[in-house]
C-alpha positions as CSV (number, residue, x, y, z in Angstrom):
1,M,10.5,3.1,1.6
2,R,9.8,-0.5,2.6
3,L,8.9,-3.7,0.8
4,G,5.5,-5.5,1.0
5,R,3.4,-8.1,-0.8
6,V,-0.2,-7.6,-1.7
7,I,-2.3,-10.4,-0.3
8,G,-5.8,-9.1,-0.9
9,K,-8.2,-6.1,-1.5
10,V,-10.6,-4.2,0.7
11,W,-14.0,-3.3,-0.5
12,A,-15.8,-0.6,1.5
13,T,-19.1,0.9,0.5
14,V,-19.1,3.4,3.3
15,K,-15.8,5.3,4.0
16,D,-14.5,8.7,4.6
17,D,-15.2,11.1,1.7
18,Q,-11.4,11.7,1.2
19,L,-11.0,8.0,0.4
20,D,-13.5,8.3,-2.5
21,A,-12.0,6.5,-5.6
22,V,-9.0,5.4,-3.6
23,K,-8.3,1.6,-3.9
24,L,-7.4,-0.2,-0.7
25,A,-5.1,-3.3,-0.6
26,I,-4.2,-5.7,2.2
27,M,-0.4,-5.8,2.3
28,E,2.1,-7.9,4.3
29,V,5.5,-6.5,5.1
30,V,8.4,-8.5,3.7
31,D,12.1,-8.3,4.1
32,E,14.7,-8.1,1.3
33,N,14.4,-11.9,0.8
34,Q,10.6,-11.5,0.3
35,I,9.9,-13.3,3.6
36,A,6.9,-12.0,5.6
37,T,7.7,-10.2,8.8
38,G,4.3,-10.9,10.4
39,K,3.0,-7.3,10.0
40,T,0.0,-6.7,7.8
41,F,-1.6,-3.4,6.8
42,V,-4.5,-2.0,4.9
43,A,-2.8,0.4,2.4
44,A,-4.0,3.0,0.0
45,D,-3.1,1.6,-3.5
46,T,-2.0,4.3,-5.9
47,I,-0.8,1.9,-8.7
48,G,-3.5,-0.7,-9.1
49,T,-1.8,-3.8,-7.7
50,R,-2.8,-7.4,-7.9
51,D,-2.5,-10.2,-5.4
52,G,1.1,-11.4,-5.1
53,D,2.7,-8.2,-6.3
54,I,5.9,-7.1,-4.5
55,V,5.6,-3.4,-3.8
56,F,7.3,-0.5,-2.0
57,W,5.4,1.7,0.4
58,V,5.6,4.6,2.7
59,S,4.0,5.5,6.0
60,G,3.2,8.4,8.2
61,A,3.0,11.9,6.6
62,E,4.6,10.6,3.4
63,A,1.6,8.3,2.9
64,T,-0.6,11.4,2.0
65,R,1.8,12.9,-0.5
66,P,0.6,10.9,-3.5
67,F,-2.7,12.7,-3.0
68,P,-1.8,16.5,-3.2
69,E,-5.4,17.6,-3.7
70,R,-6.7,16.1,-0.5
71,Y,-5.6,14.8,2.9
72,I,-6.5,11.1,3.1
73,P,-6.9,9.4,6.4
74,S,-4.2,6.7,5.7
75,D,-1.0,5.8,7.5
76,V,0.3,3.5,4.7
77,T,0.4,4.0,0.9
78,I,1.7,1.7,-1.8
79,I,3.7,3.9,-4.2
80,G,5.6,1.5,-6.5
81,L,5.8,-1.9,-8.0
82,V,9.0,-3.9,-7.7
83,D,10.1,-5.5,-11.0
84,T,13.3,-7.0,-9.8
85,L,14.9,-7.3,-6.4
86,D,18.7,-8.0,-6.4
87,T,20.2,-8.4,-3.0
């Protein structure tokens, strides 16, 4: 799992059927000090994030696991909200 910060939302009226009802967020990757690394992704949002939320996310095959009933075409999925980060 990695850390990220939600910086926006994606609205798509036309998308793959497997993404139906899946929210999409724009997320920048951050380090343990919450400093942006320069990488930004569009991620499937399983938890209903808001702009500015610090989240943890997975990529690759693990990105499809939160959707056991279907295979979504996504490489990045937000799976949790960070309440506190103590480094």
